[in-house]
C-alpha positions in Angstrom: -12.8 -19.7 -8.5 -13.9 -21.3 -5.5 -12.5 -21.2 -1.7 -8.9 -23.0 -1.2 -8.4 -22.4 -4.5 -4.6 -21.7 -4.8 -2.8 -18.9 -7.1 0.3 -16.9 -7.9 -0.8 -12.8 -8.5 1.3 -9.9 -8.8 -1.1 -6.7 -7.0 -1.5 -3.8 -9.3 -2.4 -1.2 -6.1 -3.7 -1.1 -2.5 -6.4 -0.1 -0.5 -6.3 2.4 2.0 -7.3 -0.6 4.3 -3.8 -1.8 4.0 -4.6 -4.7 1.1 -2.9 -5.2 -2.0 -5.5 -5.6 -5.1 -4.8 -8.0 -7.7 -6.7 -9.2 -10.5 -7.9 -12.8 -11.6 -9.7 -12.9 -14.7 -12.8 -10.5 -14.1 -12.2 -11.0 -10.1 -11.1 -8.2 -8.1 -9.2 -10.5 -5.4 -8.1 -8.1 -1.9 -4.7 -9.2 -0.7 -4.3 -9.0 3.3 -0.6 -6.3 3.9 0.7 -7.0 0.5 2.2 -4.1 -1.0 1.9 -2.9 -4.6 4.1 -4.7 -6.9 4.6 -7.6 -4.6 4.2 -11.2 -6.1 2.5 -13.5 -3.5 1.3 -16.7 -3.5 -2.2 -16.9 -2.3 -4.9 -19.1 -0.8 -8.8 -17.9 -1.3 -10.5 -17.8 1.6 -14.2 -15.4 0.3 -16.0 -15.6 -2.8 -18.3 -12.9 -3.2 -20.2 -12.7 -7.2 -17.4 -9.6 -8.2 -14.4 -9.9 -5.8 -12.4 -12.1 -3.5 -10.5 -12.3 -0.5 -7.6 -14.8 0.4 -4.9 -15.4 2.9 -1.0 -14.9 1.6 0.9 -18.5 1.6 4.1 -16.8 0.6 5.4 -13.6 -0.5 7.3 -15.0 -4.2 8.8 -11.2 -4.8 8.5 -8.9 -2.1 8.2 -5.0 -3.0 11.6 -2.7 -1.7 10.1 -0.8 0.9 8.8 -4.1 2.4 10.6 -4.5 6.2 10.2 -7.1 9.0 7.8 -6.1 11.3 8.5 -5.5 15.0 6.0 -8.2 16.2 6.0 -11.7 16.0 2.3 -11.9 15.6 1.8 -9.1 13.4 0.7 -11.4 10.8 -1.6 -13.2 12.6 -3.1 -10.0 14.5 -5.7 -8.0 13.7 -4.3 -4.6 15.9 -1.5 -3.5 13.1 -1.8 -3.3 9.3 1.3 -1.5 8.8 3.9 -3.1 10.6 5.4 -4.4 7.0 6.4 -0.7 6.4 9.2 1.2 7.1 7.3 4.3 9.3 8.2 7.0 6.7 6.6 4.8 4.4 3.5 4.2 6.4 3.0 8.2 6.5 4.0 8.4 2.6 0.9 6.0 2.3 -1.7 7.1 4.0 -1.0 10.7 2.6 -1.2 9.2 -0.9 -4.6 7.9 0.2 -5.4 11.1 2.0 -5.0 13.0 -1.0 -6.8 10.4 -3.1 -10.1 10.9 -0.8 -9.9 14.7 -0.9 -9.3 15.2 -4.3 -9.6 19.0 -4.2 -8.7 20.1 -0.9 -5.2 20.8 0.5 -3.7 17.9 2.5 -0.5 18.4 4.0 2.0 15.5 5.1 0.8 14.2 8.1 2.6 14.7 11.7 4.3 11.4 12.5 6.3 10.3 15.7 9.5 7.9 14.9 9.5 5.0 15.8 5.9 4.9 16.1 5.9 2.5 19.1 4.8 1.8 22.7 2.7 5.1 22.4 -1.0 3.3 23.6 -2.3 4.8 27.0 -4.8 2.0 26.4 -5.3 -1.3 25.5 -8.6 -3.4 25.7 -7.4 -7.3 25.8 -10.3 -10.0 25.0 -10.2 -13.0 27.1 -11.3 -16.2 26.4 -11.1 -19.9 27.6 -10.7 -22.5 25.7 -9.3 -26.4 26.1 -9.2 -25.4 30.1 -6.7 -22.2 29.1 -6.9 -18.7 29.7 -6.4 -16.8 26.4 -5.3 -13.2 26.1 -4.1 -11.1 23.5 -6.5 -9.5 20.5 -8.5 -11.0 17.9 -7.3 -12.1 14.6 -8.4 -10.2 11.5 -11.7 -10.9 10.7 -12.2 -13.5 13.4 -13.1 -13.8 16.9 -10.7 -15.9 18.0 -8.0 -14.7 20.1 -4.3 -14.3 18.9 -2.4 -15.2 22.1 0.6 -12.1 23.0 3.1 -11.8 25.6 4.2 -8.1 24.0 2.5 -5.9 22.0 4.5 -3.2 20.3 2.2 -0.3 20.4 1.4 -0.7 23.7 2.9 1.5 26.5 5.5 -0.3 28.3 3.9 -0.2 32.0 1.0 -1.3 30.3 2.8 -4.7 28.5 3.9 -5.3 32.0 0.9 -5.2 33.5 -0.8 -7.0 31.0 1.7 -10.3 31.4 1.2 -10.1 34.9 -2.4 -10.1 34.9 -2.2 -13.2 32.1 0.4 -14.9 34.1 -2.1 -14.7 37.7 -5.4 -15.2 36.0 -6.4 -19.3 36.2 -9.4 -20.9 34.5 -11.2 -19.7 38.0 -10.6 -16.4 38.0 -10.9 -15.8 34.2 -14.7 -17.3 34.4 -17.0 -14.8 33.1 -14.5 -12.5 32.0 -14.6 -10.9 28.5 -12.0 -8.1 28.3 -9.4 -6.4 30.7 -9.1 -2.6 29.8 -5.4 -1.1 30.7 -4.7 2.3 31.0 -1.3 4.2 31.8 -0.7 8.0 32.2 3.0 8.8 30.9 2.9 12.0 32.2 1.1 11.6 35.8 2.6 7.7 36.1 -1.1 6.5 37.1 -2.6 3.0 35.8 -6.0 1.5 35.8 -6.8 -1.9 35.0 -10.6 -3.0 34.8 -11.7 -6.6 34.8 -14.9 -6.5 32.3 -17.6 -9.7 32.4 -20.5 -11.2 33.7 -19.5 -12.8 37.0 -17.7 -11.5 40.3 -14.6 -13.8 40.8 -12.7 -14.1 44.2 -9.8 -11.6 42.5 -9.0 -10.0 46.2 -5.2 -12.2 45.8 -5.3 -10.6 42.2 -5.6 -7.4 43.2 -3.2 -7.2 46.2 -0.3 -8.9 43.8 -1.0 -6.7 41.2 -1.1 -3.3 43.0 2.3 -4.6 45.2 3.8 -5.5 41.7 2.8 -2.0 40.6 2.8 1.1 42.4 1.4 2.8 39.9 -1.8 1.2 40.2 -4.4 3.4 41.8 -7.7 2.2 39.9 -8.8 -1.5 40.0 -12.5 -1.6 39.0 -14.5 -4.8 38.4 -17.3 -3.9 35.5 -20.3 -6.0 35.0 -21.4 -6.4 31.8 -23.7 -9.6 30.7 -24.7 -8.2 27.2 -24.3 -10.5 24.0 -23.2 -7.8 21.5 -20.1 -5.9 20.7 -20.5 -3.4 23.6 -17.6 -3.7 26.0 -18.1 -1.7 28.6 -21.6 -2.0 31.2 -23.5 -0.2 32.9 -22.4 -0.9 36.7 -19.0 -1.1 38.6 -17.2 -2.0 41.7 -14.2 -0.2 42.8 -11.8 -3.2 44.0 -9.1 -0.6 44.6 -8.3 3.0 44.7 -10.9 4.9 42.7 -12.8 4.7 39.5 -10.8 7.4 37.6 -6.7 8.2 37.2 -5.3 11.8 36.5 -4.5 12.0 33.2 -2.6 15.7 31.8 -2.4 17.2 28.4 -1.0 20.7 27.2 0.2 21.3 31.5 -4.1 20.5 32.4 -4.8 17.9 34.8 -7.7 16.1 34.0 -9.7 13.1 35.8 -10.4 10.5 33.7 -13.6 8.1 34.5 -12.4 4.0 32.8 -16.0 5.4 30.8 -14.1 8.4 29.7 -12.8 9.1 26.1 -9.6 10.2 26.1 -7.3 10.2 22.8 -4.9 7.3 22.8 -2.0 8.5 22.2 -0.7 11.3 24.3 2.2 12.9 22.5 0.4 13.0 19.4 -2.7 14.6 21.3 -0.9 17.8 22.3 0.1 18.1 18.7 -3.3 17.5 17.6 -4.8 20.4 19.7 -2.2 22.6 18.9 -3.0 22.3 15.3 -6.4 22.7 16.0 -5.7 26.1 17.9 -3.2 26.8 15.3 -5.8 26.8 12.5 -8.5 28.2 14.5 -5.9 31.2 15.0 -7.0 31.9 18.5 -7.6 35.1 20.4 -8.3 37.0 23.5 -11.4 38.4 22.0 -13.3 35.3 20.7 -16.2 32.8 22.3 -15.6 28.9 20.9 -17.9 26.7 21.4 -16.9 22.9 22.0 -19.7 20.9 20.2 -20.2 17.0 22.3 -17.9 18.4 24.8 -16.7 15.3 27.0 -14.8 15.6 29.9 -14.0 19.5 28.7 -10.1 18.1 26.9 -10.6 20.5 23.8 -12.1 23.8 25.6 -10.0 23.9 28.4 -6.7 23.3 26.6 -7.5 26.4 24.3 -9.1 28.3 27.2 -6.1 29.7 27.6 -6.3 31.8 24.4 -9.5 32.5 23.8 -12.5 35.0 26.4 -14.8 32.5 26.8 -15.6 28.6 25.9 -19.1 27.0 25.8 -19.1 23.3 25.9 -21.9 21.3 25.3 -22.7 17.6 26.2 -25.7 15.5 26.8 -24.5 12.7 29.2 -24.2 14.5 32.7 -21.7 12.5 34.1 -19.4 14.0 31.9 -20.5 17.5 32.4 -20.1 17.4 35.2 -16.3 15.8 34.9 -15.9 18.8 32.9 -17.0 21.4 35.5 -14.6 19.3 38.2 -11.8 19.1 35.4 -12.1 23.0 35.4 -11.8 23.3 39.0 -8.7 21.3 39.2 -6.7 23.5 36.4 -8.3 26.5 38.1 -10.1 27.5 34.5 -12.4 30.1 35.2 -14.1 31.0 31.8 -15.4 27.7 31.0 -19.2 26.9 31.2 -20.5 23.6 30.3 -24.2 23.0 29.6 -26.0 19.7 29.7 -28.0 20.4 26.7 -29.6 18.7 23.3 -27.2 20.0 20.7 -30.4 21.4 18.6 -32.1 22.7 21.5 -29.0 24.9 22.8 -27.8 26.1 19.0 -31.3 27.2 18.4 -31.2 29.3 21.9 -27.8 30.8 20.8 -29.3 31.6 17.3 -31.9 33.4 19.5 -30.0 34.8 21.7 -27.5 36.3 18.8 -23.9 35.6 21.5 -21.5 35.5 18.7 -19.7 32.6 18.4 -16.1 32.9 16.6 -14.8 29.1 16.8 -16.3 25.7 17.1 -14.2 22.5 17.8 -16.5 19.4 16.9 -14.2 15.8 17.4 -16.9 13.1 16.8 -17.0 9.3 16.8 -16.0 7.3 14.0 -19.3 7.2 12.7 -18.8 11.0 11.6 -21.7 13.3 12.4 -25.4 13.5 11.5 -26.9 15.7 9.0 -29.3 17.5 12.2 -25.7 17.6 13.8 -24.0 19.2 11.1 -27.1 22.0 10.9 -27.0 22.6 14.5 -23.4 24.2 14.4 -23.8 26.2 11.0 -27.1 27.4 12.6 -24.3 29.3 14.9 -22.8 30.8 12.1 -19.3 30.8 13.4 -16.6 32.2 10.9 -14.6 28.7 11.2 -15.6 24.8 12.2 -12.5 23.1 13.4 -13.3 19.4 12.8 -11.2 17.0 14.2 -12.1 13.1 12.7 -10.7 9.6 13.7 -12.4 8.7 10.4 -11.5 10.4 6.5 -14.6 8.2 4.6 -17.2 9.5 7.4 -15.3 13.4 7.2 -15.2 13.5 3.5 -19.2 12.8 3.8 -19.9 15.5 6.0 -17.4 17.8 4.3 -20.0 17.6 1.0 -23.0 18.5 3.7 -21.0 21.4 5.2 -20.5 22.4 1.8 -24.3 22.6 1.6 -24.6 24.1 4.5 -22.2 27.4 3.4 -19.0 26.2 5.1 -15.5 25.1 2.5 -12.7 23.0 3.3 -9.7 25.4 3.1 -7.3 22.6 4.4 -6.7 19.5 5.9 -3.5 18.9 8.6 -3.6 14.8 9.0 -2.0 13.7 12.6 -0.8 10.0 13.0 -2.4 9.2 15.8 -2.5 5.2 15.3 1.0 4.8 14.5 1.6 1.0 12.3 -2.2 0.7 11.6 -4.4 2.5 9.2 -6.1 4.5 11.6 -5.2 8.4 10.8 -7.1 11.5 12.8 -7.5 14.7 10.5 -7.7 18.4 11.4 -9.7 20.4 9.2 -10.2 24.1 8.6 -14.2 25.1 7.1 -14.8 28.7 6.5 -18.0 30.4 6.2 -18.6 30.9 2.6 -19.8 34.9 2.8 -17.5 35.4 6.0 
């Protein structure tokens, strides 16, 4: 088998990342955006020792489950992997792969949101200058080439309108040095934020003025300086070009000041369902003390504060702790205490103090938790741990470590935060074995 050779194959299975699986002699071939049972004509793009990748030239015999993608760029763009499946079929696809991954744990059908479009409250658009033309959109799959777009059907419609205006206004001179444009919009408060990210501060005053006049929703326009050569998008220093460095977001009736560097779930509708599921799993009561590990700006703890006696938030980043305390003040929440502490140091102190912890909430990034982080939580001996994960693979790994530390996962409720993609958020309930 060689690169560019063409074959006609039938997919015998699929992967959780949206690839069809075919076989050519002893080689496994991963077929992008192909469904189980489909016959496709392919061209090989990369050959390894036991497997290969390809591109699809033609779908010879489509699956009955295939549908027409909403986006005209879906075949090229790397942003969505499942638009060729109807939304109910996407949920079935995700549920099937989650059940296969968590074999001995009950996994409920994902909580979805029809039709699964125009939901994202944040977009990061890469910018390139090529052939004296500004290109903006999303990266092609497995590439640094940009697929130019005019509209993205999973982004909030205000974000799409803002993006089109910026794309119209950004000349080669204004885009010089730009790497990304970040846009956020809150459906609850109506506020919008634009962040220009790059290595060079250009004369953007007319651009900012045009955008602000066309979009009164803009309350934050920022330049973020980043001259790094790696894939880290945001730099350390910034300048406010208009308004503030934050916008106001809302979740479950609480208001949150959201700095442009702060984490906030990208699907505001599903976010509320996610947290509701987490609180139901925990069975919160007014006599409970809960700990929000790696608390960030305090969203989980503040939203839970009405159901419990006390919330303790732990976060090592001082700016995030200050932000969480400010969010408590904004919402007149008095039973939350946020500590700027190292997690290991905090949990050892909690053990020494013998303060009872009923539930620990933890929502780590995609890479999951470290063994030390898991041990830090287990040393407090909470009756329950609610582990919220955006990466089922690292969740499966970490649940094995929790099991070795005496905590067994009782159930998993997936929440489809990332419609049209292979991504999935999961809420898992862990119970102390001798608790």
